DRENDRENMAR-320448 format. One record per residue (C-alpha): residue number from 1; residue in one letter; x, y, z. Coordinates in pm, whole numbers, plus 32768, in hexadecimal, padded with zeros to 4 digits. Example, Ala and Ser with C-alpha at 12.3 -4.5 7.8 and 13.67 -1.06 7.14 Angstrom:
residues 2
1:a:84CE:7E3E:830C
2:s:8557:7F96:82CA
***
This chain:
residues 660
1:m:A68A:DAC0:36C3
2:i:A727:DB21:35A3
3:k:A685:DC52:350F
4:d:A5D1:DC25:33A0
5:d:A6D1:DD23:32E4
6:k:A7DB:DC20:334D
7:k:A718:DAF3:32E5
8:e:A70F:DBAC:3190
9:e:A874:DC0D:3165
10:v:A8B0:DAD1:31B0
11:r:A7B0:DA47:3088
12:d:A823:DB30:2FC8
13:a:A95A:DAD7:2FD1
14:a:A976:D95E:2FC8
15:d:A959:D8C4:2E5B
16:i:A86A:D7AD:2E85
17:i:A938:D700:2D94
18:d:AA5A:D70F:2E13
19:v:A9E1:D690:2F39
20:v:A91E:D543:2E9C
21:s:AA1A:D51D:2DDA
22:d:AAEE:D486:2F3D
23:y:AA0D:D368:2F0E
24:v:A972:D372:2DCD
25:k:AA02:D338:2C90
26:l:A95B:D41B:2BCE
27:r:A8DC:D436:2A34
28:r:A84D:D53D:29B5
29:t:A6E1:D50C:291E
30:g:A667:D633:286D
31:s:A676:D750:2969
32:n:A69B:D673:2AB6
33:f:A798:D586:2AF8
34:t:A704:D3F4:2B73
35:g:A7D0:D303:2C2A
36:l:A7AA:D1A0:2CC9
37:c:A6CB:D22C:2E1A
38:p:A7B1:D205:2F55
39:f:A69D:D19D:303E
40:h:A641:D084:2FBC
41:s:A6AC:CF20:2ED6
42:e:A67C:CF72:2D46
43:k:A714:CEFB:2C11
44:t:A63C:D020:2B23
45:p:A67F:D193:2BA9
46:s:A560:D255:2C32
47:f:A5F7:D357:2D1D
48:s:A601:D4A3:2C64
49:v:A68B:D5E7:2CA6
50:s:A615:D745:2C20
51:p:A707:D838:2C56
52:k:A64B:D95F:2C01
53:i:A548:D931:2D12
54:g:A654:D873:2E00
55:i:A574:D74A:2E62
56:f:A57E:D5E0:2E28
57:k:A48E:D4D4:2DFF
58:c:A4BC:D36C:2DF1
59:f:A3A9:D2A5:2D46
60:g:A3D1:D139:2DC3
61:c:A3BC:D18F:2F35
62:g:A326:D2D6:2F51
63:e:A46B:D3A1:3011
64:g:A468:D518:2F85
65:g:A4C9:D67A:2FFC
66:d:A5AA:D79D:2FF9
67:v:A71B:D75A:305F
68:f:A6E8:D786:31E1
69:n:A605:D656:31A7
70:f:A723:D58A:30F4
71:v:A818:D5D6:31F9
72:m:A71F:D561:3314
73:k:A6D5:D41C:325E
74:i:A81D:D3B5:31B9
75:d:A8E8:D41A:3327
76:g:A7B9:D3F7:342F
77:v:A7B6:D52C:34B5
78:g:A6C0:D618:34F3
79:f:A664:D75C:345A
80:e:A76B:D83B:3532
81:e:A899:D772:3539
82:a:A83B:D734:3362
83:v:A856:D8C2:338B
84:r:A9AB:D8D4:3443
85:t:AA3B:D7A6:3388
86:l:A9FD:D843:3255
87:a:AA52:D9A8:32C8
88:d:ABAE:D90A:3322
89:r:ABD5:D87E:31C0
90:y:AB8C:D9F7:3123
91:n:AC3A:DABD:320F
92:v:AAEF:DB56:329F
93:i:AB29:DBC1:33E6
94:i:A9F2:DB99:34D2
95:p:AA00:DBF2:3667
96:e:AA18:DAD4:3760
97:r:A8BD:DA0C:37A4
98:e:A7ED:DA99:38AD
99:e:A700:D9F1:3979
100:e:A5DB:D921:38FB
101:g:A4F0:D826:38D2
102:y:A54F:D6D9:3816
103:d:A4E4:D5D9:379A
104:p:A567:D4A3:38D2
105:r:A5BF:D3A7:3796
106:q:A653:D4C9:36EF
107:h:A6FC:D587:3841
108:l:A79B:D42E:386E
109:k:A82D:D3FA:372B
110:d:A8C9:D569:373F
111:g:A934:D528:3874
112:i:A9E2:D405:37EE
113:f:AAA3:D4B0:36DA
114:h:AAEF:D5C2:37BD
115:a:AB90:D4AE:38DB
116:l:AC4F:D402:378B
117:r:ACA3:D55E:3726
118:f:AD3B:D5B0:385A
119:a:AE2D:D44D:3872
120:g:AEA8:D466:3740
121:n:AF41:D5B6:37AA
122:y:AFA2:D500:38E4
123:f:B05D:D3E2:385D
124:h:B0D1:D4E9:376B
125:q:B17B:D5C2:3851
126:e:B22A:D4C1:3947
127:l:B2D4:D44A:380B
128:a:B369:D57A:37BE
129:e:B3A7:D5F5:3928
130:s:B3A6:D4E4:3A2A
131:d:B4E7:D439:3AB4
132:d:B40D:D2F9:3AD7
133:a:B3FE:D2FD:3951
134:k:B579:D326:3935
135:h:B593:D1B1:38AC
136:a:B444:D1B5:37AD
137:r:B4EF:D2FB:3709
138:t:B641:D21D:36EB
139:y:B53A:D0F8:3631
140:l:B4A7:D21E:3562
141:k:B5FA:D2A8:34EC
142:e:B675:D14A:34B0
143:r:B55C:D0EE:33DA
144:e:B59E:D213:330A
145:y:B47C:D2EF:337C
146:p:B4D3:D478:3361
147:w:B3FF:D544:3447
148:k:B34F:D5DB:333B
149:t:B2CF:D483:32CC
150:v:B275:D441:3475
151:r:B16E:D54E:34A6
152:k:B0EE:D521:332D
153:y:B068:D3FA:33D5
154:g:B07D:D465:3528
155:i:B125:D34D:35B5
156:g:B110:D369:3713
157:y:B1C8:D2A6:3861
158:a:B0CA:D239:3960
159:p:B1A4:D243:3AD1
160:d:B1E4:D122:3B8F
161:r:B0EC:D1B0:3CB3
162:f:AF87:D133:3D01
163:d:AF1E:D274:3CED
164:g:AFC2:D378:3C33
165:l:AEAC:D3C1:3B1E
166:l:ADCB:D3BA:3C3B
167:n:AE30:D4BD:3D0B
168:a:AE8C:D5A9:3BC7
169:a:AD2D:D55C:3B72
170:e:ACC2:D5B7:3CB8
171:k:AD92:D704:3CDD
172:a:ACFC:D772:3B68
173:g:AB84:D70B:3BC6
174:i:AB2A:D62E:3B09
175:n:AA05:D50B:3B68
176:l:AA79:D3F6:3BEE
177:e:A944:D31C:3B2E
178:y:A9EA:D393:3A02
179:l:AB3D:D2F7:3A23
180:q:AA93:D1B7:3A84
181:e:A994:D19A:395D
182:a:AAE9:D201:388C
183:g:AB7C:D0E3:38FE
184:l:AC8D:D1B2:3998
185:v:AC67:D169:3B44
186:k:ABDF:D006:3BC1
187:a:AB15:CFCC:3D02
188:r:ABF4:CF38:3E19
189:e:AB81:CDCC:3E5C
190:r:ABBF:CDCE:3FD0
191:g:AB65:CF1D:4085
192:s:AAFE:D072:4000
193:g:ABB0:D14D:3EEC
194:f:AC3A:D121:3D76
195:y:AD94:D0E6:3D0A
196:d:AE38:D135:3B7E
197:t:AE00:D033:3A6C
198:f:AF09:D08A:397D
199:r:B079:D077:3A74
200:s:B1E7:D0A7:3A06
201:r:B16B:D04C:3884
202:l:B1B1:D11A:3754
203:m:B087:D19E:36E4
204:f:AFE6:D1C7:3597
205:p:AEB9:D275:3553
206:i:ADAF:D219:347A
207:f:ACFA:D307:33B9
208:n:ABCC:D319:32E3
209:p:ABC8:D38B:3190
210:s:AB91:D4F9:31F9
211:g:ACBD:D4E9:32DD
212:k:ABDD:D4B9:3436
213:v:ACD6:D3B3:3553
214:i:ABA8:D2AA:355F
215:a:AC76:D1B6:361F
216:f:AE11:D16D:3673
217:g:AEE5:D044:3641
218:g:AFEA:CFDA:3749
219:r:B145:CF31:3704
220:t:B1FB:CEA6:3823
221:l:B387:CF2F:37E8
222:s:B3E1:CE0A:390A
223:s:B479:CC9B:3885
224:d:B39F:CBDF:3985
225:k:B2FE:CB05:38AA
226:t:B1EF:CABA:39CA
227:i:B16D:CC2C:396F
228:p:B084:CC5C:3820
229:k:B13F:CD2B:3728
230:y:AFFC:CDFF:36E4
231:i:AED7:CE4D:3789
232:n:ADA6:CF1C:36D3
233:s:ACC1:CFE6:372F
234:p:AB61:CF54:3774
235:q:AA0F:CF5F:36D4
236:t:A95F:D093:372A
237:p:A86C:D17B:368F
238:v:A97C:D234:35C9
239:y:AA5F:D10A:3573
240:n:A9D7:CFC0:34B6
241:k:AB26:CEFA:3439
242:s:AA70:CE76:3327
243:e:AA4D:CF9C:3275
244:v:AB66:D046:32A3
245:l:ACC4:D052:31EE
246:y:AE0C:D0E0:3292
247:g:AEA0:D1B2:31B3
248:i:AD91:D24E:3103
249:h:AD89:D3C2:314A
250:t:AEB3:D3FB:308F
251:a:AE9B:D2CB:2F88
252:k:AD6A:D330:2F10
253:n:AD9C:D44D:2DFA
254:e:AEDE:D35C:2D96
255:i:AE09:D25B:2D55
256:r:AD17:D339:2C8D
257:k:AE3B:D3AD:2B9B
258:a:AEC0:D252:2BA6
259:g:AD92:D18C:2B5C
260:e:AE27:D071:2C29
261:v:AE33:D03B:2DB6
262:i:AF67:CF68:2E44
263:l:AF06:CE8B:2F66
264:v:AFD5:CE26:308C
265:e:AFAD:CD93:31D8
266:g:B051:CEB4:32D9
267:y:B074:D006:332D
268:t:B1D9:D00E:3324
269:d:B1BC:CF69:3195
270:v:B0CC:D0A9:3174
271:i:B1B3:D1C0:31E0
272:s:B30E:D12C:3155
273:m:B27E:D105:2FFA
274:h:B1B5:D26B:300C
275:q:B319:D2DE:309A
276:v:B3E1:D28E:2F67
277:g:B2A6:D2FB:2E64
278:i:B1BE:D1DC:2E24
279:g:B08D:D28C:2EBC
280:n:AF83:D1C3:2E21
281:v:AFC6:D0E3:2F68
282:v:AEEB:D060:3063
283:s:AEA9:CF58:3182
284:t:ADBA:CE64:3246
285:s:AE4E:CEAC:3356
286:g:AE93:CD1A:33BC
287:t:AD2A:CCEB:337F
288:s:AC79:CC09:3265
289:l:AC09:CCE3:310E
290:t:AA8B:CD14:3141
291:s:A9C7:CD9C:3050
292:s:A950:CEB6:30C6
293:q:AAC6:CF01:30C8
294:m:AA91:CE8D:2F44
295:r:A987:CF70:2F00
296:i:AA6E:D09E:2F9C
297:l:ABB7:D06C:2EAA
298:k:AA9D:D045:2D90
299:r:AA42:D1BC:2D9F
300:y:ABBA:D20C:2D6A
301:g:AC32:D108:2C59
302:d:ABBF:CFD6:2BBF
303:t:AD43:CF17:2BE1
304:m:ADCD:CEA2:2D05
305:l:AF0B:CDE6:2D3A
306:i:AEF0:CD04:2E74
307:i:B06E:CCD2:2EDC
308:f:B0C1:CBAB:2FD2
309:d:B1AB:CB3C:30B2
310:a:B21D:C9C1:3028
311:d:B1DB:C92D:3162
312:s:B0A0:C836:3192
313:a:AFAE:C95B:3243
314:g:B016:CA48:3148
315:v:AFA2:C961:2FFD
316:k:AE5E:C8FC:30DE
317:a:AE29:CA46:3119
318:a:AE64:CAA1:2F5D
319:v:AD98:C9BB:2F04
320:r:AC50:CA28:2FF1
321:g:AC71:CB8B:2F6C
322:i:ACA2:CB0B:2E03
323:t:AB4A:CA98:2E1B
324:i:AAA1:CBDA:2EA5
325:a:AB2D:CCC7:2DE6
326:l:AAD4:CBFA:2CCC
327:e:A953:CC02:2D30
328:e:A960:CD79:2D3F
329:g:AA14:CD93:2BE9
330:m:AB40:CDEE:2C03
331:a:AC4E:CD8E:2B31
332:v:AD53:CCC0:2C17
333:r:AEB9:CC74:2BDF
334:v:AFCF:CBD4:2CCE
335:l:B0FE:CC17:2D29
336:t:B1F6:CB20:2DEB
337:l:B323:CBB7:2ECB
338:p:B449:CB19:2EF1
339:a:B476:C9F7:3000
340:g:B497:CAD7:315C
341:e:B437:CC2A:309E
342:d:B335:CCDB:310B
343:p:B2A1:CE54:306E
344:d:B341:CF1D:3188
345:s:B4C3:CE57:315D
346:y:B4AE:CE2B:2FF2
347:v:B470:CFA3:2F88
348:r:B55F:D040:3096
349:q:B66C:CF5F:300B
350:f:B639:CF79:2E6C
351:g:B592:D0CA:2E93
352:e:B43E:D138:2D95
353:e:B503:D0A5:2C46
354:g:B561:CF58:2CFF
355:f:B3EE:CF2C:2D58
356:d:B375:CFB1:2BF2
357:e:B46F:CEBD:2B3F
358:l:B405:CDA5:2C21
359:k:B2B2:CDFE:2BE5
360:r:B2E1:CDE6:2A5B
361:k:B34A:CC91:2A5D
362:e:B29C:CBB7:2B64
363:t:B146:CC61:2B90
364:r:B02D:CB5E:2AE5
365:d:AEF2:CB86:2AB3
366:f:ADF6:CAAB:2BB7
367:l:ADF6:C978:2AFD
368:r:AF46:C941:2AB0
369:f:AF9D:C972:2C09
370:l:AEB0:C869:2C6D
371:v:AF3F:C751:2B65
372:g:B099:C7DE:2BF2
373:l:B026:C76E:2D5D
374:v:AF7B:C63E:2D07
375:h:B0D8:C5C2:2C19
376:k:B176:C652:2D7E
377:e:B0A9:C53C:2E45
378:g:B0F9:C40D:2D58
379:r:AF77:C407:2D19
380:w:AFA2:C41D:2B6D
381:s:B04A:C2E3:2B53
382:d:AF14:C1F1:2BFB
383:p:ADDD:C221:2B0F
384:v:ACBE:C20B:2C49
385:d:AD8A:C333:2CE5
386:r:ADD4:C403:2B3D
387:k:AC2D:C3C1:2B4D
388:k:ABFB:C474:2CC1
389:a:AD04:C54F:2C81
390:i:AC27:C5D7:2AEA
391:s:AAF8:C5DD:2BF6
392:e:AB81:C6A1:2CB0
393:m:ABF2:C79F:2BD9
394:l:AAB7:C7A4:2B50
395:e:AA1B:C7FD:2C3F
396:a:AAE4:C91D:2C6D
397:i:AA8F:C95C:2B01
398:a:A8F4:C947:2B33
399:v:A935:CA60:2C33
400:i:A972:CB65:2B28
401:p:A841:CC4C:2AC0
402:d:A8C8:CC9B:2982
403:e:A879:CB9A:287C
404:l:A999:CBEB:2770
405:s:AA90:CBE2:28BD
406:r:A9FE:CA7A:28DC
407:v:AA29:C9F0:27A7
408:n:AB88:CABC:2769
409:f:AC16:C9E4:288A
410:i:AB4B:C882:2817
411:q:AC2C:C8A9:26EE
412:e:AD69:C8E7:27B0
413:l:ACF4:C7B4:28C0
414:s:AC9C:C6CE:2791
415:g:AE0E:C6FD:26E7
416:i:AE95:C6C5:2824
417:c:AE16:C574:2874
418:k:ADF9:C4F9:26EA
419:i:AC44:C515:2746
420:g:AB7E:C58F:2641
421:d:AABB:C6DD:26AD
422:r:A963:C662:263B
423:t:A9A3:C53C:276A
424:l:AA1E:C664:2853
425:l:A90C:C74F:27EA
426:k:A7F8:C627:2802
427:e:A896:C5EC:2973
428:l:A89C:C74D:29D8
429:d:A703:C758:2995
430:v:A70A:C644:2A6B
431:v:A7C9:C710:2B93
432:r:A730:C841:2B7B
433:a:A5B9:C7A8:2B4A
434:r:A645:C6EC:2CCB
435:r:A6A0:C862:2D00
436:e:A596:C91A:2CA5
437:k:A484:C807:2D8F
438:k:A535:C84C:2EC8
439:v:A535:C9D4:2EBA
440:s:A3C5:C9C2:2E25
441:k:A395:C8D9:2F54
442:a:A447:C9D2:304D
443:a:A36A:CAD0:2FA7
444:r:A21C:CA29:3049
445:p:A195:CAEE:315E
446:g:A202:CA83:32E4
447:r:A37F:CA90:3239
448:e:A436:CB84:320A
449:y:A43F:CC1E:30CD
450:q:A57B:CC69:2FD0
451:g:A514:CCEA:2EAD
452:g:A502:CE45:2EE6
453:f:A3A6:CF01:2EE4
454:r:A2A1:CE76:2E09
455:q:A212:CF40:2CE9
456:v:A09C:CFED:2D34
457:e:9F7B:CFEC:2C25
458:q:9F0B:D154:2BB0
459:v:9DCE:D1D0:2C47
460:p:9D3D:D269:2AED
461:a:9CB3:D398:2AE8
462:g:9B3E:D389:2B8D
463:g:9BA8:D23D:2C56
464:r:9B7C:D1AE:2D62
465:q:9CB4:D21E:2E64
466:g:9CF5:D106:2F6B
467:s:9C3F:D13E:3098
468:g:9D63:D16C:3188
469:n:9DB6:D2B5:30D5
470:s:9C84:D328:314D
471:g:9CC9:D3A5:328D
472:q:9E1F:D3B7:32B7
473:n:9F3C:D488:336D
474:m:A014:D59C:32B5
475:s:A12C:D486:328F
476:s:A2AD:D493:31F6
477:s:A261:D3B4:30F6
478:g:A123:D3E9:3097
479:s:A097:D27C:30BC
480:g:9F71:D222:312F
481:t:9F09:D0E3:3202
482:g:9E8F:D04B:310B
483:k:9E4C:CE9B:3115
484:q:9FA4:CE12:3115
485:p:A02F:CCA5:3171
486:e:A0CA:CC79:32A6
487:g:A252:CC45:325E
488:l:A261:CD49:3149
489:p:A2FD:CE9B:3152
490:e:A205:CFDC:3167
491:r:A1AB:D037:300D
492:p:A16C:D19A:2FB9
493:l:A02C:D1BE:2EFF
494:r:9FBD:D28B:2DE5
495:r:9F22:D3E9:2E19
496:p:9E60:D432:2D0E
497:e:9EF1:D4C3:2C20
498:y:9DBF:D5C5:2BB7
499:e:9DF7:D66B:2CFE
500:k:9F6D:D64F:2CCB
501:e:9F32:D71D:2B9C
502:l:9E5C:D826:2C27
503:i:9F71:D894:2D15
504:r:A05A:D857:2C0E
505:l:9F8E:D971:2B51
506:m:9F50:DA4F:2C54
507:l:A0DE:DA76:2CEA
508:a:A164:DA70:2B49
509:f:A087:DB57:2ADD
510:g:A019:DC60:2C1D
511:e:9F08:DD3E:2C58
512:k:9E6C:DCDB:2B1D
513:l:9E4E:DB69:2B3B
514:v:9E11:DBA9:2CDC
515:v:9CB2:DC70:2C6D
516:f:9C7D:DBA9:2B53
517:i:9C45:DA67:2C3A
518:g:9BF2:DAB6:2D6C
519:g:9AE8:DB49:2CBB
520:y:9A71:D9DE:2C6F
521:c:9AC7:D923:2D95
522:n:9B0B:D941:2F01
523:e:9BB4:D874:3009
524:k:9A8E:D796:3002
525:h:9B24:D6D6:2EBE
526:f:9C3F:D6AE:2F0D
527:e:9C1E:D50C:2F8C
528:d:9DB5:D4F9:2FCE
529:p:9DF7:D5AC:3145
530:d:9F6D:D614:30DB
531:l:9ECF:D6BD:2F8E
532:r:9DB3:D780:3040
533:t:9E8B:D7EE:314E
534:f:9F7E:D885:301D
535:y:9E2F:D8F2:2F82
536:e:9D9F:D9D0:3099
537:d:9F05:DA5E:30DA
538:i:9F25:DABC:2F90
539:m:9DC5:DB85:2F97
540:h:9E38:DC0A:311E
541:r:9F7B:DCA2:307E
542:y:9E88:DD29:2F47
543:q:9DA4:DDDC:3011
544:s:9EA6:DE69:30E9
545:g:9F5F:DEFD:2FBA
546:d:A069:DE16:300B
547:p:A102:DDC2:2EAD
548:v:A0D9:DC6A:2E43
549:s:A209:DB93:2D66
550:v:A2DF:DA74:2D59
551:e:A406:DB2E:2DC6
552:v:A331:DBB2:2F53
553:y:A2D8:DA2D:2F74
554:s:A427:D9B8:2F11
555:q:A4A0:DA7B:303D
556:r:A399:DA35:313A
557:d:A3A6:D92B:324C
558:h:A34D:D7F3:324D
559:p:A272:D74F:31DD
560:f:A23D:D81F:30A6
561:p:A3AC:D7B3:2FF7
562:q:A323:D636:3030
563:l:A1FE:D690:2F70
564:m:A2C9:D77A:2E99
565:g:A36C:D67C:2E0C
566:e:A245:D567:2DD6
567:i:A194:D693:2D10
568:m:A2B0:D728:2C20
569:l:A390:D60F:2C03
570:e:A31C:D503:2ADD
571:r:A3AD:D3A0:2B01
572:h:A3E6:D3A0:2930
573:a:A432:D4F1:28E5
574:v:A493:D535:2730
575:s:A5B5:D57A:26EE
576:e:A5D0:D6EC:267C
577:l:A743:D6D3:25B5
578:g:A6AB:D57A:251A
579:m:A542:D611:24D3
580:r:A60F:D77E:2412
581:k:A6CD:D695:236A
582:r:A5BE:D5F4:22BC
583:g:A52E:D762:2261
584:v:A3E7:D72E:2364
585:s:A359:D7FB:2454
586:l:A2DA:D76A:257D
587:s:A207:D832:2682
588:k:A14D:D7A9:27C9
589:d:A0BA:D904:2805
590:s:A0A0:D9C8:26D4
591:n:9F16:D9C9:271C
592:p:9F11:D9B5:2899
593:l:9D98:DA1D:28A1
594:k:9D46:D8C6:27D3
595:n:9DF9:D827:28E2
596:a:9D61:D8BE:29F5
597:r:9C03:D83F:2965
598:g:9C65:D706:294C
599:a:9CBE:D6F3:2A84
600:l:9BC0:D786:2B16
601:k:9AD2:D6BB:2A3B
602:s:9B65:D5A2:2B18
603:l:9B92:D65B:2C46
604:k:99EA:D657:2C28
605:l:9985:D4E7:2BB0
606:r:9A69:D467:2CDD
607:f:99C8:D573:2DF4
608:l:986D:D50F:2D37
609:d:988E:D37F:2D6F
610:r:9927:D3A2:2ED1
611:t:97CF:D499:2EF1
612:r:96E8:D35B:2E86
613:e:97A7:D27F:2F1C
614:e:976F:D321:307D
615:l:95FB:D356:3049
616:l:95FE:D1E2:3003
617:d:9653:D186:312B
618:q:958D:D277:31C8
619:f:9472:D205:310C
620:r:94A5:D09E:31B2
621:e:9481:D11B:3334
622:a:9397:D21E:32CA
623:s:9213:D231:332E
624:p:90E8:D219:326B
625:v:90DC:D38D:3272
626:e:9233:D3D4:3232
627:k:9255:D2C8:30FA
628:i:9195:D3E1:3057
629:q:9275:D509:306B
630:l:939B:D438:3043
631:q:92F6:D39B:2F00
632:e:92D2:D4FF:2E62
633:w:943C:D529:2EEC
634:l:94C7:D426:2E40
635:k:93B3:D490:2CD1
636:s:948C:D5BF:2CD7
637:v:95C3:D53D:2D00
638:t:95CC:D440:2BB2
639:l:9510:D53C:2ADD
640:e:9651:D628:2B57
641:r:9733:D529:2B4D
642:n:969B:D4F0:29BC
643:r:96C9:D663:296F
644:t:981F:D682:29C0
645:i:987C:D531:28F8
646:r:97B2:D5A1:27B5
647:e:97F3:D6F7:279D
648:p:991B:D7B1:2739
649:m:9A38:D82B:27EB
650:e:9A2A:D963:2789
651:s:989F:D99E:27DE
652:l:98F2:D8D2:2953
653:f:99D5:D9E0:2999
654:p:99AE:DB3B:28C7
655:d:9A56:DC74:28C3
656:l:9B89:DCA7:2925
657:e:9C95:DD76:282D
658:e:9D98:DC72:2794
659:p:9F10:DCB9:28C4
660:k:A00C:DD11:27E6
***
């Protein structure tokens, strides 16, 4: 187990903005940063990060916490692995792990990562030292890959043996279960035992954005046409090929700088382009482009250049990719290479300058590419085929989320096909209506919901909270279990704002507000179980003489960083710079005692409402004698509620000096 002082050393060293920026394109908003959430699909930013207190919060899906929570969620690792990942990144030395109990599922994931890391080192060492890998080294030399490139991308070689990796892993004490779950070994169909999945192949490790090996692609060096050119790792608990892009761990910062991502097909395309200085390049590794991959790329840049081979398969792949990219809000351009060339061969022959020249001359926006394709296929000269082709282009334009961009492309299409833009806009409305109907149908109960998380109505102060919130356990998202149509994703319920405000004030102002708020309520007044636990912890710390502050709780273990994100971060923040320019001064806490009184009043009213509801439930089942007593209690509760509504807040909650 990692000691607490080491955890804090890592936390202090890890810049949460730096870490999150590897996955999210952040924009400063006041004192915080906002961006599109990496944990669910959204078009409008609802993800907020506070560098001051080191926490993040998504107001769409409910995810939140500190830098450790972020790494755990984004990389799918356990707490200890997250700490060690950040320690490696920020050069904090942590002793080797000691035996301790793990969650079985997380233990399996950590074991798979360990097995994959070992395999990557084993394959790389085989390539560097084994006599069997001599032809592989020759191949790389002919491809003009210097050893620094081989080392940077972890390229290796799987020997032509059924038990090469298996024996090496066994000697190193790697659990056979992890090797099998990672797709590195397979069980023999006849008899007992296992054998290596990859044999006699050049090995390309596939990394996630943080640089962890999650899978492998193996390329044969044989000229035998019956042998598959590539075999890839299967789906595993740490690898979903539809959510992975080869080269993203080295390309992400270059994409961010350029504002553009170049999409190619293969591993060697990526490596060769990176090698000549074109760093903003990733590959789908032979799979069709998916929406999940596009959402990953959208974190780093808004423009995509698709490069495809001139053969029919490459053209089809480009057309499919265009629609997916447009739907995710990317600006899409297409570059067609000369016949017989791929990005790897082209940049090895002409270098960065030659590629830049070709890119400048031959790049087309997606619409002109599609028009050129129709001309090339001979469909433009026939009126029937041309009408169908124009309809296909309208289908592509219809998925673009930005209205101005849609209008611009309609005007461009109007100029190309000599059809009035009003006619095209009218037809576009028909296409979009048909598409929206399909999306709406898919979102009905019992069908897969594709539109992200639904908005949840705000619970008014003093209003009734969803019944699913009253008895839930401490959770990572803070959501309740309110009634949800089957087939839709879990929706985060809103915690009562007045309860969050009371916790926030105690954290922000410490002892004076803890004493004031604690003097007028107790844990039973809190309806949300997570906030009730938070309140109890604050009061326990105060009574024990321990400090209560934002800084203290932002460094506490789960679940407090998650709750801190919900309590301290606001979805919509006023720009401090903008207010200063206008000569306006706004302060949320200009009168914290007044804020506390308002929140306490809402808390008390809701508590009295719940008490009245409980008494009414008891009254229905009570005996005649019990009903007499219950009537008295109901009368008292009603009188107290009326008094709470009627009296000024200063009278309800008096006698405390204003905090400075």
